[in-house]
MMTF fields as JSON, N, C-alpha, C and O atoms, coordinates in Angstrom:
{
  "mmtfVersion": "1.0.0",
  "mmtfProducer": "UNKNOWN",
  "numBonds": 263,
  "numAtoms": 264,
  "numGroups": 66,
  "numChains": 1,
  "numModels": 1,
  "chainsPerModel": [1],
  "groupsPerChain": [66],
  "chainIdList": ["A"],
  "bondAtomList": [4, 2, 8, 6, 12, 10, 16, 14, 20, 18, 24, 22, 28, 26, 32, 30, 36, 34, 40, 38, 44, 42, 48, 46, 52, 50, 56, 54, 60, 58, 64, 62, 68, 66, 72, 70, 76, 74, 80, 78, 84, 82, 88, 86, 92, 90, 96, 94, 100, 98, 104, 102, 108, 106, 112, 110, 116, 114, 120, 118, 124, 122, 128, 126, 132, 130, 136, 134, 140, 138, 144, 142, 148, 146, 152, 150, 156, 154, 160, 158, 164, 162, 168, 166, 172, 170, 176, 174, 180, 178, 184, 182, 188, 186, 192, 190, 196, 194, 200, 198, 204, 202, 208, 206, 212, 210, 216, 214, 220, 218, 224, 222, 228, 226, 232, 230, 236, 234, 240, 238, 244, 242, 248, 246, 252, 250, 256, 254, 260, 258],
  "bondOrderList": [1, 1, 1, 1, 1, 1, 1, 1, 1, 1, 1, 1, 1, 1, 1, 1, 1, 1, 1, 1, 1, 1, 1, 1, 1, 1, 1, 1, 1, 1, 1, 1, 1, 1, 1, 1, 1, 1, 1, 1, 1, 1, 1, 1, 1, 1, 1, 1, 1, 1, 1, 1, 1, 1, 1, 1, 1, 1, 1, 1, 1, 1, 1, 1, 1],
  "groupList": [{"groupName": "UNK", "atomNameList": ["N", "CA", "C", "O"], "elementList": ["N", "C", "C", "O"], "formalChargeList": [0, 0, 0, 0], "bondAtomList": [1, 0, 2, 1, 3, 2], "bondOrderList": [1, 1, 2], "singleLetterCode": "X", "chemCompType": "L-PEPTIDE LINKING"}],
  "groupTypeList": [0, 0, 0, 0, 0, 0, 0, 0, 0, 0, 0, 0, 0, 0, 0, 0, 0, 0, 0, 0, 0, 0, 0, 0, 0, 0, 0, 0, 0, 0, 0, 0, 0, 0, 0, 0, 0, 0, 0, 0, 0, 0, 0, 0, 0, 0, 0, 0, 0, 0, 0, 0, 0, 0, 0, 0, 0, 0, 0, 0, 0, 0, 0, 0, 0, 0],
  "groupIdList": [1, 2, 3, 4, 5, 6, 7, 8, 9, 10, 11, 12, 13, 14, 15, 16, 17, 18, 19, 20, 21, 22, 23, 24, 25, 26, 27, 28, 29, 30, 31, 32, 33, 34, 35, 36, 37, 38, 39, 40, 41, 42, 43, 44, 45, 46, 47, 48, 49, 50, 51, 52, 53, 54, 55, 56, 57, 58, 59, 60, 61, 62, 63, 64, 65, 66],
  "secStructList": [7, 7, 7, 6, 6, 7, 7, 7, 7, 7, 7, 7, 2, 2, 2, 2, 2, 2, 2, 2, 2, 2, 6, 7, 7, 7, 7, 7, 2, 2, 2, 2, 2, 2, 2, 2, 2, 2, 2, 2, 2, 2, 2, 2, 2, 2, 2, 2, 2, 2, 2, 2, 2, 2, 2, 2, 2, 2, 2, 2, 2, 2, 2, 2, 2, 7],
  "xCoordList": [-133.12, -131.991, -131.419, -131.546, -130.808, -130.23, -128.912, -128.251, -128.555, -127.296, -126.164, -126.147, -125.228, -124.146, -123.057, -122.184, -123.088, -122.042, -122.246, -121.283, -123.493, -123.743, -123.836, -124.578, -123.085, -123.102, -123.611, -123.221, -124.491, -124.97, -124.036, -123.552, -123.783, -122.906, -123.682, -124.804, -123.065, -123.695, -123.082, -121.868, -123.916, -123.34, -122.548, -122.824, -121.572, -120.753, -121.561, -122.638, -121.024, -121.707, -122.003, -123.13, -121.007, -121.182, -122.118, -122.817, -122.137, -123.07, -124.501, -125.4, -124.701, -126.024, -126.442, -127.599, -125.515, -125.818, -126.212, -127.149, -125.519, -125.848, -127.243, -127.983, -127.595, -128.929, -129.997, -130.994, -129.796, -130.774, -130.835, -131.905, -129.698, -129.65, -130.49, -131.079, -130.546, -131.345, -132.844, -133.639, -133.243, -134.658, -135.189, -136.399, -134.303, -134.708, -135.494, -135.096, -136.61, -137.397, -137.145, -137.63, -136.397, -136.039, -137.193, -137.856, -137.437, -138.511, -138.096, -136.911, -139.103, -138.805, -138.32, -138.518, -137.691, -137.171, -138.313, -138.175, -139.443, -140.611, -141.141, -141.497, -141.19, -141.675, -140.75, -141.219, -139.462, -138.495, -138.631, -138.575, -138.809, -138.949, -140.208, -140.162, -141.335, -142.587, -142.463, -142.9, -141.873, -141.732, -140.771, -140.994, -139.714, -138.763, -139.419, -139.205, -140.219, -140.931, -141.922, -142.034, -142.639, -143.611, -142.924, -143.42, -141.806, -141.081, -140.575, -140.658, -140.052, -139.545, -140.67, -140.507, -141.8, -142.928, -143.449, -143.715, -143.591, -144.09, -143.113, -143.542, -141.825, -140.826, -140.908, -140.799, -141.1, -141.207, -142.471, -142.425, -143.599, -144.862, -144.765, -145.193, -144.214, -144.065, -143.121, -143.363, -142.063, -141.145, -141.844, -141.616, -142.683, -143.437, -144.41, -144.519, -145.12, -146.054, -145.336, -145.83, -144.187, -143.417, -142.973, -142.99, -142.575, -142.164, -143.329, -143.155, -144.501, -145.689, -146.051, -146.295, -146.085, -146.393, -145.362, -145.719, -144.09, -143.032, -143.23, -143.032, -143.62, -143.848, -144.97, -144.825, -146.083, -147.205, -146.869, -147.266, -146.155, -145.768, -144.81, -144.934, -143.866, -142.93, -143.675, -143.383, -144.619, -145.411, -146.2, -146.26, -146.797, -147.571, -146.708, -147.109, -145.542, -144.634, -144.163, -144.115, -143.821, -143.382, -144.517, -144.278, -145.752, -146.898, -147.117, -147.409, -146.974, -147.189, -146.073, -146.349, -144.838, -143.71, -143.491, -142.742, -144.093, -143.859, -144.967, -144.917],
  "yCoordList": [-48.72, -49.457, -48.736, -47.521, -49.496, -48.918, -48.244, -48.592, -47.298, -46.598, -47.515, -47.987, -47.77, -48.713, -48.094, -48.808, -46.779, -46.123, -46.286, -46.211, -46.509, -46.658, -48.133, -48.885, -48.529, -49.925, -49.993, -49.201, -50.955, -51.173, -52.159, -53.099, -51.954, -52.89, -54.167, -54.139, -55.265, -56.566, -57.192, -57.127, -57.801, -58.466, -59.693, -60.285, -60.058, -61.218, -62.502, -62.549, -63.53, -64.824, -65.365, -65.77, -65.372, -65.967, -65.133, -65.681, -63.834, -62.997, -63.327, -63.414, -63.508, -63.876, -65.248, -65.448, -66.184, -67.519, -67.423, -68.095, -66.608, -66.43, -65.852, -66.269, -64.883, -64.286, -65.322, -65.421, -66.092, -67.121, -68.233, -68.785, -68.558, -69.621, -69.252, -70.127, -67.969, -67.516, -67.63, -67.635, -67.722, -67.82, -69.252, -69.468, -70.22, -71.627, -71.883, -71.45, -72.589, -73.0, -74.491, -75.316, -74.826, -76.217, -76.943, -76.376, -78.209, -78.971, -79.371, -79.425, -79.648, -80.065, -81.511, -82.252, -81.886, -83.249, -84.259, -85.324, -83.911, -84.805, -85.007, -86.122, -83.94, -84.02, -84.898, -85.723, -84.717, -85.522, -86.994, -87.861, -87.282, -88.665, -89.3, -90.432, -88.579, -89.115, -89.385, -90.429, -88.452, -88.621, -89.755, -90.487, -89.908, -91.001, -92.358, -93.292, -92.464, -93.711, -94.006, -95.149, -92.988, -93.178, -93.656, -94.573, -93.064, -93.464, -94.895, -95.667, -95.261, -96.617, -97.643, -98.678, -97.369, -98.303, -98.462, -99.578, -97.352, -97.419, -98.187, -98.972, -97.983, -98.706, -100.212, -101.009, -100.597, -102.021, -102.616, -103.705, -101.914, -102.413, -102.552, -103.566, -101.561, -101.635, -102.776, -103.476, -102.971, -104.087, -105.431, -106.331, -105.573, -106.821, -107.027, -108.136, -105.967, -106.088, -106.478, -107.315, -105.881, -106.235, -107.687, -108.383, -108.159, -109.554, -110.499, -111.52, -110.165, -111.007, -111.033, -112.1, -109.846, -109.795, -110.58, -111.287, -110.463, -111.185, -112.688, -113.43, -113.143, -114.573, -115.081, -116.119, -114.35, -114.79, -114.724, -115.61, -113.705, -113.616, -114.743, -115.348, -115.029, -116.13, -117.458, -118.301, -117.652, -118.879, -118.988, -120.064, -117.893, -117.907, -118.206, -118.983, -117.607, -117.848, -119.293, -119.937, -119.802, -121.214, -122.155, -123.177, -121.829, -122.677, -122.696, -123.744, -121.529, -121.448, -122.15, -122.809, -122.024, -122.572, -124.06, -124.68, -124.652, -126.083, -126.934, -128.159],
  "zCoordList": [12.491, 13.013, 14.23, 14.376, 15.067, 16.271, 15.928, 14.949, 16.731, 16.55, 16.98, 18.116, 16.095, 16.386, 17.24, 17.733, 17.427, 18.208, 19.705, 20.469, 20.143, 21.574, 21.915, 21.284, 22.905, 23.343, 24.769, 25.628, 25.004, 26.358, 27.041, 26.409, 28.31, 29.013, 29.298, 29.803, 28.967, 29.191, 30.432, 30.626, 31.275, 32.453, 32.012, 30.969, 32.813, 32.51, 32.578, 33.171, 31.965, 31.901, 33.297, 33.581, 34.157, 35.479, 36.355, 37.208, 36.153, 36.902, 36.48, 37.317, 35.179, 34.671, 35.186, 35.556, 35.21, 35.727, 37.203, 37.634, 37.968, 39.38, 39.57, 40.461, 38.721, 38.816, 38.506, 39.221, 37.45, 37.073, 38.118, 38.377, 38.714, 39.718, 40.94, 41.575, 41.269, 42.415, 42.139, 43.079, 40.874, 40.519, 40.63, 40.569, 40.79, 40.845, 42.127, 43.209, 41.993, 43.157, 43.353, 42.578, 44.374, 44.615, 45.301, 46.17, 44.912, 45.562, 46.978, 47.309, 47.797, 49.166, 49.167, 48.205, 50.253, 50.389, 50.312, 49.711, 50.931, 50.938, 49.515, 49.135, 48.743, 47.37, 46.514, 45.73, 46.671, 45.913, 46.288, 45.416, 47.566, 48.019, 47.433, 46.95, 47.471, 46.918, 45.424, 44.94, 44.699, 43.259, 42.922, 41.958, 43.7, 43.471, 43.695, 42.923, 44.755, 45.025, 43.907, 43.464, 43.45, 42.367, 41.097, 40.442, 40.738, 39.532, 39.663, 38.708, 40.832, 41.039, 40.942, 40.297, 41.569, 41.536, 40.107, 39.659, 39.4, 38.026, 37.144, 36.298, 37.318, 36.532, 36.787, 35.856, 38.045, 38.377, 37.764, 37.192, 37.876, 37.313, 35.803, 35.251, 35.128, 33.668, 33.294, 32.31, 34.056, 33.8, 33.931, 33.122, 34.932, 35.121, 33.957, 33.436, 33.543, 32.419, 31.127, 30.371, 30.874, 29.672, 29.742, 28.727, 30.919, 31.08, 30.797, 30.131, 31.296, 31.067, 29.587, 29.024, 28.949, 27.511, 26.709, 25.766, 27.073, 26.372, 26.51, 25.548, 27.704, 27.913, 27.003, 26.358, 26.952, 26.121, 24.634, 23.877, 24.206, 22.801, 22.448, 21.384, 23.319, 23.086, 23.039, 22.19, 23.928, 23.933, 22.62, 22.025, 22.171, 20.931, 19.719, 18.852, 19.646, 18.515, 18.529, 17.482, 19.687, 19.783, 19.404, 18.761, 19.79, 19.451, 17.934, 17.357, 17.292, 15.841, 15.067, 14.064, 15.503, 14.742, 14.984, 14.23, 15.977, 16.211, 15.673, 15.791]
}
C-alpha cells in the first residue's frame, strides 16, 4: 500500500482541461464541409427510400384489407 502521509499535488480541474484542450486536433474547414455534405445527401437518400418502402407497404396493406 502507498504511504498515506505523502500527498502528490494534483493540478486544478481547469488547468487539466486546458492541457487536454491543447491536444485536440481540429478538422479542416474543407473536411467539415465534405462530411456535412455527405451526411446531408445520405439523410435525403435514406428519407426517400423510407418513403418509397412506406408507400409500397401501405399499398400492400390496403390491398389485403379491402
